mmCIF file of the N, C-alpha and C atoms, coordinates in Angstrom:
data_MODEL
# 
_entry.id   MODEL 
# 
loop_
_atom_site.group_PDB 
_atom_site.id 
_atom_site.type_symbol 
_atom_site.label_atom_id 
_atom_site.label_alt_id 
_atom_site.label_comp_id 
_atom_site.label_asym_id 
_atom_site.label_entity_id 
_atom_site.label_seq_id 
_atom_site.pdbx_PDB_ins_code 
_atom_site.Cartn_x 
_atom_site.Cartn_y 
_atom_site.Cartn_z 
_atom_site.occupancy 
_atom_site.B_iso_or_equiv 
_atom_site.pdbx_formal_charge 
_atom_site.auth_seq_id 
_atom_site.auth_comp_id 
_atom_site.auth_asym_id 
_atom_site.auth_atom_id 
_atom_site.pdbx_PDB_model_num 
ATOM 1   N N  . UNK A 1 1  ? 128.729 -64.297  93.799  1.00 0.00 ? 1  UNK A N  1 
ATOM 2   C CA . UNK A 1 1  ? 127.494 -64.604  93.106  1.00 0.00 ? 1  UNK A CA 1 
ATOM 3   C C  . UNK A 1 1  ? 126.655 -63.335  93.037  1.00 0.00 ? 1  UNK A C  1 
ATOM 4   N N  . UNK A 1 2  ? 126.051 -63.164  91.914  1.00 0.00 ? 2  UNK A N  1 
ATOM 5   C CA . UNK A 1 2  ? 125.181 -62.011  91.729  1.00 0.00 ? 2  UNK A CA 1 
ATOM 6   C C  . UNK A 1 2  ? 123.797 -62.511  91.364  1.00 0.00 ? 2  UNK A C  1 
ATOM 7   N N  . UNK A 1 3  ? 122.786 -61.932  91.981  1.00 0.00 ? 3  UNK A N  1 
ATOM 8   C CA . UNK A 1 3  ? 121.410 -62.336  91.738  1.00 0.00 ? 3  UNK A CA 1 
ATOM 9   C C  . UNK A 1 3  ? 120.656 -61.153  91.149  1.00 0.00 ? 3  UNK A C  1 
ATOM 10  N N  . UNK A 1 4  ? 120.173 -61.317  89.955  1.00 0.00 ? 4  UNK A N  1 
ATOM 11  C CA . UNK A 1 4  ? 119.396 -60.262  89.306  1.00 0.00 ? 4  UNK A CA 1 
ATOM 12  C C  . UNK A 1 4  ? 117.918 -60.496  89.591  1.00 0.00 ? 4  UNK A C  1 
ATOM 13  N N  . UNK A 1 5  ? 117.270 -59.458  90.079  1.00 0.00 ? 5  UNK A N  1 
ATOM 14  C CA . UNK A 1 5  ? 115.852 -59.547  90.392  1.00 0.00 ? 5  UNK A CA 1 
ATOM 15  C C  . UNK A 1 5  ? 115.071 -58.563  89.545  1.00 0.00 ? 5  UNK A C  1 
ATOM 16  N N  . UNK A 1 6  ? 113.858 -58.931  89.262  1.00 0.00 ? 6  UNK A N  1 
ATOM 17  C CA . UNK A 1 6  ? 112.929 -58.019  88.606  1.00 0.00 ? 6  UNK A CA 1 
ATOM 18  C C  . UNK A 1 6  ? 112.795 -56.775  89.495  1.00 0.00 ? 6  UNK A C  1 
ATOM 19  N N  . UNK A 1 7  ? 112.710 -55.593  88.923  1.00 0.00 ? 7  UNK A N  1 
ATOM 20  C CA . UNK A 1 7  ? 112.619 -54.382  89.752  1.00 0.00 ? 7  UNK A CA 1 
ATOM 21  C C  . UNK A 1 7  ? 111.486 -54.417  90.780  1.00 0.00 ? 7  UNK A C  1 
ATOM 22  N N  . UNK A 1 8  ? 110.363 -54.999  90.427  1.00 0.00 ? 8  UNK A N  1 
ATOM 23  C CA . UNK A 1 8  ? 109.248 -55.069  91.376  1.00 0.00 ? 8  UNK A CA 1 
ATOM 24  C C  . UNK A 1 8  ? 109.593 -55.985  92.545  1.00 0.00 ? 8  UNK A C  1 
ATOM 25  N N  . UNK A 1 9  ? 110.247 -57.102  92.254  1.00 0.00 ? 9  UNK A N  1 
ATOM 26  C CA . UNK A 1 9  ? 110.660 -58.035  93.315  1.00 0.00 ? 9  UNK A CA 1 
ATOM 27  C C  . UNK A 1 9  ? 111.706 -57.374  94.190  1.00 0.00 ? 9  UNK A C  1 
ATOM 28  N N  . UNK A 1 10 ? 112.633 -56.680  93.561  1.00 0.00 ? 10 UNK A N  1 
ATOM 29  C CA . UNK A 1 10 ? 113.682 -55.989  94.311  1.00 0.00 ? 10 UNK A CA 1 
ATOM 30  C C  . UNK A 1 10 ? 113.074 -54.948  95.249  1.00 0.00 ? 10 UNK A C  1 
ATOM 31  N N  . UNK A 1 11 ? 112.066 -54.219  94.772  1.00 0.00 ? 11 UNK A N  1 
ATOM 32  C CA . UNK A 1 11 ? 111.414 -53.208  95.610  1.00 0.00 ? 11 UNK A CA 1 
ATOM 33  C C  . UNK A 1 11 ? 110.657 -53.856  96.760  1.00 0.00 ? 11 UNK A C  1 
ATOM 34  N N  . UNK A 1 12 ? 109.975 -54.956  96.477  1.00 0.00 ? 12 UNK A N  1 
ATOM 35  C CA . UNK A 1 12 ? 109.254 -55.670  97.532  1.00 0.00 ? 12 UNK A CA 1 
ATOM 36  C C  . UNK A 1 12 ? 110.224 -56.175  98.592  1.00 0.00 ? 12 UNK A C  1 
ATOM 37  N N  . UNK A 1 13 ? 111.350 -56.692  98.162  1.00 0.00 ? 13 UNK A N  1 
ATOM 38  C CA . UNK A 1 13 ? 112.378 -57.166  99.092  1.00 0.00 ? 13 UNK A CA 1 
ATOM 39  C C  . UNK A 1 13 ? 112.920 -56.012  99.922  1.00 0.00 ? 13 UNK A C  1 
ATOM 40  N N  . UNK A 1 14 ? 113.176 -54.897  99.279  1.00 0.00 ? 14 UNK A N  1 
ATOM 41  C CA . UNK A 1 14 ? 113.682 -53.724  99.997  1.00 0.00 ? 14 UNK A CA 1 
ATOM 42  C C  . UNK A 1 14 ? 112.655 -53.231  101.019 1.00 0.00 ? 14 UNK A C  1 
ATOM 43  N N  . UNK A 1 15 ? 111.381 -53.224  100.641 1.00 0.00 ? 15 UNK A N  1 
ATOM 44  C CA . UNK A 1 15 ? 110.333 -52.780  101.568 1.00 0.00 ? 15 UNK A CA 1 
ATOM 45  C C  . UNK A 1 15 ? 110.229 -53.707  102.777 1.00 0.00 ? 15 UNK A C  1 
ATOM 46  N N  . UNK A 1 16 ? 110.277 -55.009  102.514 1.00 0.00 ? 16 UNK A N  1 
ATOM 47  C CA . UNK A 1 16 ? 110.203 -55.971  103.616 1.00 0.00 ? 16 UNK A CA 1 
ATOM 48  C C  . UNK A 1 16 ? 111.425 -55.847  104.525 1.00 0.00 ? 16 UNK A C  1 
ATOM 49  N N  . UNK A 1 17 ? 112.581 -55.700  103.927 1.00 0.00 ? 17 UNK A N  1 
ATOM 50  C CA . UNK A 1 17 ? 113.802 -55.542  104.717 1.00 0.00 ? 17 UNK A CA 1 
ATOM 51  C C  . UNK A 1 17 ? 113.721 -54.287  105.583 1.00 0.00 ? 17 UNK A C  1 
ATOM 52  N N  . UNK A 1 18 ? 113.218 -53.222  105.007 1.00 0.00 ? 18 UNK A N  1 
ATOM 53  C CA . UNK A 1 18 ? 113.078 -51.966  105.763 1.00 0.00 ? 18 UNK A CA 1 
ATOM 54  C C  . UNK A 1 18 ? 112.103 -52.150  106.924 1.00 0.00 ? 18 UNK A C  1 
ATOM 55  N N  . UNK A 1 19 ? 110.997 -52.829  106.662 1.00 0.00 ? 19 UNK A N  1 
ATOM 56  C CA . UNK A 1 19 ? 109.995 -53.042  107.709 1.00 0.00 ? 19 UNK A CA 1 
ATOM 57  C C  . UNK A 1 19 ? 110.539 -53.900  108.846 1.00 0.00 ? 19 UNK A C  1 
ATOM 58  N N  . UNK A 1 20 ? 111.465 -54.777  108.523 1.00 0.00 ? 20 UNK A N  1 
ATOM 59  C CA . UNK A 1 20 ? 112.046 -55.664  109.543 1.00 0.00 ? 20 UNK A CA 1 
ATOM 60  C C  . UNK A 1 20 ? 113.385 -55.170  110.060 1.00 0.00 ? 20 UNK A C  1 
ATOM 61  N N  . UNK A 1 21 ? 113.780 -53.981  109.614 1.00 0.00 ? 21 UNK A N  1 
ATOM 62  C CA . UNK A 1 21 ? 115.060 -53.388  110.014 1.00 0.00 ? 21 UNK A CA 1 
ATOM 63  C C  . UNK A 1 21 ? 116.216 -54.342  109.731 1.00 0.00 ? 21 UNK A C  1 
ATOM 64  N N  . UNK A 1 22 ? 116.215 -54.885  108.522 1.00 0.00 ? 22 UNK A N  1 
ATOM 65  C CA . UNK A 1 22 ? 117.242 -55.824  108.085 1.00 0.00 ? 22 UNK A CA 1 
ATOM 66  C C  . UNK A 1 22 ? 117.742 -55.381  106.723 1.00 0.00 ? 22 UNK A C  1 
ATOM 67  N N  . UNK A 1 23 ? 118.813 -55.979  106.274 1.00 0.00 ? 23 UNK A N  1 
ATOM 68  C CA . UNK A 1 23 ? 119.319 -55.718  104.935 1.00 0.00 ? 23 UNK A CA 1 
ATOM 69  C C  . UNK A 1 23 ? 118.612 -56.652  103.938 1.00 0.00 ? 23 UNK A C  1 
ATOM 70  N N  . UNK A 1 24 ? 118.339 -56.162  102.742 1.00 0.00 ? 24 UNK A N  1 
ATOM 71  C CA . UNK A 1 24 ? 117.737 -57.032  101.730 1.00 0.00 ? 24 UNK A CA 1 
ATOM 72  C C  . UNK A 1 24 ? 118.577 -58.283  101.480 1.00 0.00 ? 24 UNK A C  1 
ATOM 73  N N  . UNK A 1 25 ? 119.883 -58.149  101.520 1.00 0.00 ? 25 UNK A N  1 
ATOM 74  C CA . UNK A 1 25 ? 120.775 -59.293  101.311 1.00 0.00 ? 25 UNK A CA 1 
ATOM 75  C C  . UNK A 1 25 ? 120.581 -60.362  102.381 1.00 0.00 ? 25 UNK A C  1 
ATOM 76  N N  . UNK A 1 26 ? 120.311 -59.937  103.608 1.00 0.00 ? 26 UNK A N  1 
ATOM 77  C CA . UNK A 1 26 ? 120.075 -60.902  104.689 1.00 0.00 ? 26 UNK A CA 1 
ATOM 78  C C  . UNK A 1 26 ? 118.801 -61.704  104.432 1.00 0.00 ? 26 UNK A C  1 
ATOM 79  N N  . UNK A 1 27 ? 117.754 -61.010  104.020 1.00 0.00 ? 27 UNK A N  1 
ATOM 80  C CA . UNK A 1 27 ? 116.493 -61.694  103.745 1.00 0.00 ? 27 UNK A CA 1 
ATOM 81  C C  . UNK A 1 27 ? 116.635 -62.645  102.557 1.00 0.00 ? 27 UNK A C  1 
ATOM 82  N N  . UNK A 1 28 ? 117.335 -62.204  101.526 1.00 0.00 ? 28 UNK A N  1 
ATOM 83  C CA . UNK A 1 28 ? 117.539 -63.049  100.356 1.00 0.00 ? 28 UNK A CA 1 
ATOM 84  C C  . UNK A 1 28 ? 118.353 -64.285  100.725 1.00 0.00 ? 28 UNK A C  1 
ATOM 85  N N  . UNK A 1 29 ? 119.393 -64.115  101.531 1.00 0.00 ? 29 UNK A N  1 
ATOM 86  C CA . UNK A 1 29 ? 120.217 -65.250  101.957 1.00 0.00 ? 29 UNK A CA 1 
ATOM 87  C C  . UNK A 1 29 ? 119.385 -66.247  102.748 1.00 0.00 ? 29 UNK A C  1 
ATOM 88  N N  . UNK A 1 30 ? 118.565 -65.744  103.675 1.00 0.00 ? 30 UNK A N  1 
ATOM 89  C CA . UNK A 1 30 ? 117.709 -66.622  104.470 1.00 0.00 ? 30 UNK A CA 1 
ATOM 90  C C  . UNK A 1 30 ? 116.713 -67.366  103.581 1.00 0.00 ? 30 UNK A C  1 
ATOM 91  N N  . UNK A 1 31 ? 116.172 -66.680  102.584 1.00 0.00 ? 31 UNK A N  1 
ATOM 92  C CA . UNK A 1 31 ? 115.212 -67.314  101.682 1.00 0.00 ? 31 UNK A CA 1 
ATOM 93  C C  . UNK A 1 31 ? 115.871 -68.435  100.884 1.00 0.00 ? 31 UNK A C  1 
ATOM 94  N N  . UNK A 1 32 ? 117.082 -68.210  100.421 1.00 0.00 ? 32 UNK A N  1 
ATOM 95  C CA . UNK A 1 32 ? 117.800 -69.242  99.663  1.00 0.00 ? 32 UNK A CA 1 
ATOM 96  C C  . UNK A 1 32 ? 118.099 -70.437  100.565 1.00 0.00 ? 32 UNK A C  1 
ATOM 97  N N  . UNK A 1 33 ? 118.554 -70.188  101.773 1.00 0.00 ? 33 UNK A N  1 
ATOM 98  C CA . UNK A 1 33 ? 118.853 -71.280  102.698 1.00 0.00 ? 33 UNK A CA 1 
ATOM 99  C C  . UNK A 1 33 ? 117.597 -72.082  103.026 1.00 0.00 ? 33 UNK A C  1 
ATOM 100 N N  . UNK A 1 34 ? 116.479 -71.395  103.245 1.00 0.00 ? 34 UNK A N  1 
ATOM 101 C CA . UNK A 1 34 ? 115.209 -72.070  103.534 1.00 0.00 ? 34 UNK A CA 1 
ATOM 102 C C  . UNK A 1 34 ? 114.796 -72.932  102.339 1.00 0.00 ? 34 UNK A C  1 
ATOM 103 N N  . UNK A 1 35 ? 114.920 -72.391  101.142 1.00 0.00 ? 35 UNK A N  1 
ATOM 104 C CA . UNK A 1 35 ? 114.568 -73.125  99.926  1.00 0.00 ? 35 UNK A CA 1 
ATOM 105 C C  . UNK A 1 35 ? 115.431 -74.382  99.781  1.00 0.00 ? 35 UNK A C  1 
ATOM 106 N N  . UNK A 1 36 ? 116.728 -74.229  99.970  1.00 0.00 ? 36 UNK A N  1 
ATOM 107 C CA . UNK A 1 36 ? 117.625 -75.384  99.842  1.00 0.00 ? 36 UNK A CA 1 
ATOM 108 C C  . UNK A 1 36 ? 117.305 -76.457  100.870 1.00 0.00 ? 36 UNK A C  1 
ATOM 109 N N  . UNK A 1 37 ? 116.983 -76.044  102.079 1.00 0.00 ? 37 UNK A N  1 
ATOM 110 C CA . UNK A 1 37 ? 116.646 -77.000  103.127 1.00 0.00 ? 37 UNK A CA 1 
ATOM 111 C C  . UNK A 1 37 ? 115.360 -77.741  102.771 1.00 0.00 ? 37 UNK A C  1 
ATOM 112 N N  . UNK A 1 38 ? 114.323 -76.997  102.350 1.00 0.00 ? 38 UNK A N  1 
ATOM 113 C CA . UNK A 1 38 ? 113.039 -77.609  102.025 1.00 0.00 ? 38 UNK A CA 1 
ATOM 114 C C  . UNK A 1 38 ? 113.138 -78.513  100.804 1.00 0.00 ? 38 UNK A C  1 
ATOM 115 N N  . UNK A 1 39 ? 113.825 -78.077  99.774  1.00 0.00 ? 39 UNK A N  1 
ATOM 116 C CA . UNK A 1 39 ? 113.953 -78.871  98.557  1.00 0.00 ? 39 UNK A CA 1 
ATOM 117 C C  . UNK A 1 39 ? 114.885 -80.063  98.759  1.00 0.00 ? 39 UNK A C  1 
ATOM 118 N N  . UNK A 1 40 ? 115.847 -79.921  99.654  1.00 0.00 ? 40 UNK A N  1 
ATOM 119 C CA . UNK A 1 40 ? 116.794 -80.997  99.905  1.00 0.00 ? 40 UNK A CA 1 
ATOM 120 C C  . UNK A 1 40 ? 116.246 -82.095  100.784 1.00 0.00 ? 40 UNK A C  1 
ATOM 121 N N  . UNK A 1 41 ? 115.236 -81.803  101.589 1.00 0.00 ? 41 UNK A N  1 
ATOM 122 C CA . UNK A 1 41 ? 114.689 -82.787  102.528 1.00 0.00 ? 41 UNK A CA 1 
ATOM 123 C C  . UNK A 1 41 ? 114.199 -84.049  101.826 1.00 0.00 ? 41 UNK A C  1 
ATOM 124 N N  . UNK A 1 42 ? 113.402 -83.947  100.762 1.00 0.00 ? 42 UNK A N  1 
ATOM 125 C CA . UNK A 1 42 ? 112.961 -85.178  100.106 1.00 0.00 ? 42 UNK A CA 1 
ATOM 126 C C  . UNK A 1 42 ? 114.119 -85.952  99.466  1.00 0.00 ? 42 UNK A C  1 
ATOM 127 N N  . UNK A 1 43 ? 115.099 -85.244  98.971  1.00 0.00 ? 43 UNK A N  1 
ATOM 128 C CA . UNK A 1 43 ? 116.262 -85.903  98.359  1.00 0.00 ? 43 UNK A CA 1 
ATOM 129 C C  . UNK A 1 43 ? 117.048 -86.656  99.430  1.00 0.00 ? 43 UNK A C  1 
ATOM 130 N N  . UNK A 1 44 ? 117.248 -86.013  100.584 1.00 0.00 ? 44 UNK A N  1 
ATOM 131 C CA . UNK A 1 44 ? 117.955 -86.679  101.680 1.00 0.00 ? 44 UNK A CA 1 
ATOM 132 C C  . UNK A 1 44 ? 117.189 -87.914  102.152 1.00 0.00 ? 44 UNK A C  1 
ATOM 133 N N  . UNK A 1 45 ? 115.863 -87.781  102.257 1.00 0.00 ? 45 UNK A N  1 
ATOM 134 C CA . UNK A 1 45 ? 115.043 -88.913  102.701 1.00 0.00 ? 45 UNK A CA 1 
ATOM 135 C C  . UNK A 1 45 ? 115.143 -90.074  101.713 1.00 0.00 ? 45 UNK A C  1 
ATOM 136 N N  . UNK A 1 46 ? 115.114 -89.773  100.434 1.00 0.00 ? 46 UNK A N  1 
ATOM 137 C CA . UNK A 1 46 ? 115.237 -90.820  99.425  1.00 0.00 ? 46 UNK A CA 1 
ATOM 138 C C  . UNK A 1 46 ? 116.607 -91.485  99.495  1.00 0.00 ? 46 UNK A C  1 
ATOM 139 N N  . UNK A 1 47 ? 117.655 -90.700  99.650  1.00 0.00 ? 47 UNK A N  1 
ATOM 140 C CA . UNK A 1 47 ? 119.008 -91.255  99.738  1.00 0.00 ? 47 UNK A CA 1 
ATOM 141 C C  . UNK A 1 47 ? 119.138 -92.158  100.959 1.00 0.00 ? 47 UNK A C  1 
ATOM 142 N N  . UNK A 1 48 ? 118.561 -91.744  102.079 1.00 0.00 ? 48 UNK A N  1 
ATOM 143 C CA . UNK A 1 48 ? 118.611 -92.579  103.282 1.00 0.00 ? 48 UNK A CA 1 
ATOM 144 C C  . UNK A 1 48 ? 117.840 -93.883  103.077 1.00 0.00 ? 48 UNK A C  1 
ATOM 145 N N  . UNK A 1 49 ? 116.668 -93.804  102.448 1.00 0.00 ? 49 UNK A N  1 
ATOM 146 C CA . UNK A 1 49 ? 115.864 -94.997  102.201 1.00 0.00 ? 49 UNK A CA 1 
ATOM 147 C C  . UNK A 1 49 ? 116.607 -95.962  101.289 1.00 0.00 ? 49 UNK A C  1 
ATOM 148 N N  . UNK A 1 50 ? 117.205 -95.433  100.225 1.00 0.00 ? 50 UNK A N  1 
ATOM 149 C CA . UNK A 1 50 ? 117.947 -96.290  99.298  1.00 0.00 ? 50 UNK A CA 1 
ATOM 150 C C  . UNK A 1 50 ? 119.170 -96.914  99.963  1.00 0.00 ? 50 UNK A C  1 
ATOM 151 N N  . UNK A 1 51 ? 119.847 -96.140  100.799 1.00 0.00 ? 51 UNK A N  1 
ATOM 152 C CA . UNK A 1 51 ? 121.018 -96.672  101.501 1.00 0.00 ? 51 UNK A CA 1 
ATOM 153 C C  . UNK A 1 51 ? 120.614 -97.820  102.425 1.00 0.00 ? 51 UNK A C  1 
ATOM 154 N N  . UNK A 1 52 ? 119.467 -97.681  103.103 1.00 0.00 ? 52 UNK A N  1 
ATOM 155 C CA . UNK A 1 52 ? 119.000 -98.748  103.991 1.00 0.00 ? 52 UNK A CA 1 
ATOM 156 C C  . UNK A 1 52 ? 118.578 -99.982  103.190 1.00 0.00 ? 52 UNK A C  1 
ATOM 157 N N  . UNK A 1 53 ? 117.848 -99.730  102.094 1.00 0.00 ? 53 UNK A N  1 
ATOM 158 C CA . UNK A 1 53 ? 117.357 -100.847 101.283 1.00 0.00 ? 53 UNK A CA 1 
ATOM 159 C C  . UNK A 1 53 ? 118.503 -101.635 100.646 1.00 0.00 ? 53 UNK A C  1 
ATOM 160 N N  . UNK A 1 54 ? 119.590 -100.964 100.340 1.00 0.00 ? 54 UNK A N  1 
ATOM 161 C CA . UNK A 1 54 ? 120.699 -101.595 99.637  1.00 0.00 ? 54 UNK A CA 1 
ATOM 162 C C  . UNK A 1 54 ? 121.971 -101.657 100.486 1.00 0.00 ? 54 UNK A C  1 
ATOM 163 N N  . UNK A 1 55 ? 121.793 -101.667 101.791 1.00 0.00 ? 55 UNK A N  1 
ATOM 164 C CA . UNK A 1 55 ? 122.929 -101.645 102.704 1.00 0.00 ? 55 UNK A CA 1 
ATOM 165 C C  . UNK A 1 55 ? 123.880 -102.818 102.464 1.00 0.00 ? 55 UNK A C  1 
ATOM 166 N N  . UNK A 1 56 ? 123.330 -104.005 102.258 1.00 0.00 ? 56 UNK A N  1 
ATOM 167 C CA . UNK A 1 56 ? 124.175 -105.187 102.064 1.00 0.00 ? 56 UNK A CA 1 
ATOM 168 C C  . UNK A 1 56 ? 125.001 -105.052 100.782 1.00 0.00 ? 56 UNK A C  1 
ATOM 169 N N  . UNK A 1 57 ? 124.386 -104.626 99.709  1.00 0.00 ? 57 UNK A N  1 
ATOM 170 C CA . UNK A 1 57 ? 125.095 -104.437 98.449  1.00 0.00 ? 57 UNK A CA 1 
ATOM 171 C C  . UNK A 1 57 ? 126.181 -103.375 98.601  1.00 0.00 ? 57 UNK A C  1 
ATOM 172 N N  . UNK A 1 58 ? 125.853 -102.275 99.250  1.00 0.00 ? 58 UNK A N  1 
ATOM 173 C CA . UNK A 1 58 ? 126.834 -101.214 99.459  1.00 0.00 ? 58 UNK A CA 1 
ATOM 174 C C  . UNK A 1 58 ? 128.003 -101.712 100.305 1.00 0.00 ? 58 UNK A C  1 
ATOM 175 N N  . UNK A 1 59 ? 127.695 -102.543 101.320 1.00 0.00 ? 59 UNK A N  1 
ATOM 176 C CA . UNK A 1 59 ? 128.758 -103.100 102.144 1.00 0.00 ? 59 UNK A CA 1 
ATOM 177 C C  . UNK A 1 59 ? 129.673 -103.982 101.318 1.00 0.00 ? 59 UNK A C  1 
ATOM 178 N N  . UNK A 1 60 ? 129.073 -104.835 100.468 1.00 0.00 ? 60 UNK A N  1 
ATOM 179 C CA . UNK A 1 60 ? 129.885 -105.737 99.627  1.00 0.00 ? 60 UNK A CA 1 
ATOM 180 C C  . UNK A 1 60 ? 130.724 -104.962 98.622  1.00 0.00 ? 60 UNK A C  1 
ATOM 181 N N  . UNK A 1 61 ? 130.178 -103.904 98.059  1.00 0.00 ? 61 UNK A N  1 
ATOM 182 C CA . UNK A 1 61 ? 130.933 -103.092 97.108  1.00 0.00 ? 61 UNK A CA 1 
ATOM 183 C C  . UNK A 1 61 ? 132.119 -102.398 97.775  1.00 0.00 ? 61 UNK A C  1 
ATOM 184 N N  . UNK A 1 62 ? 131.962 -102.121 99.067  1.00 0.00 ? 62 UNK A N  1 
ATOM 185 C CA . UNK A 1 62 ? 133.029 -101.455 99.798  1.00 0.00 ? 62 UNK A CA 1 
ATOM 186 C C  . UNK A 1 62 ? 134.163 -102.380 100.211 1.00 0.00 ? 62 UNK A C  1 
ATOM 187 N N  . UNK A 1 63 ? 133.972 -103.681 100.061 1.00 0.00 ? 63 UNK A N  1 
ATOM 188 C CA . UNK A 1 63 ? 135.020 -104.636 100.469 1.00 0.00 ? 63 UNK A CA 1 
ATOM 189 C C  . UNK A 1 63 ? 136.148 -104.669 99.467  1.00 0.00 ? 63 UNK A C  1 
# 
């Protein structure tokens, strides 16, 4: 996978990585993982709620 960044964003990322003695790729990877976790939380909660609300129907469909 290749991620194209605006030059200003790329420079900001490089500066932050340098200040933290890390690679820009490490910071970008962590940011993506954090985003996926945060954005996925409401989806997971909704899926769990729906599964509980419709547990009987899901059980019958599985028979």
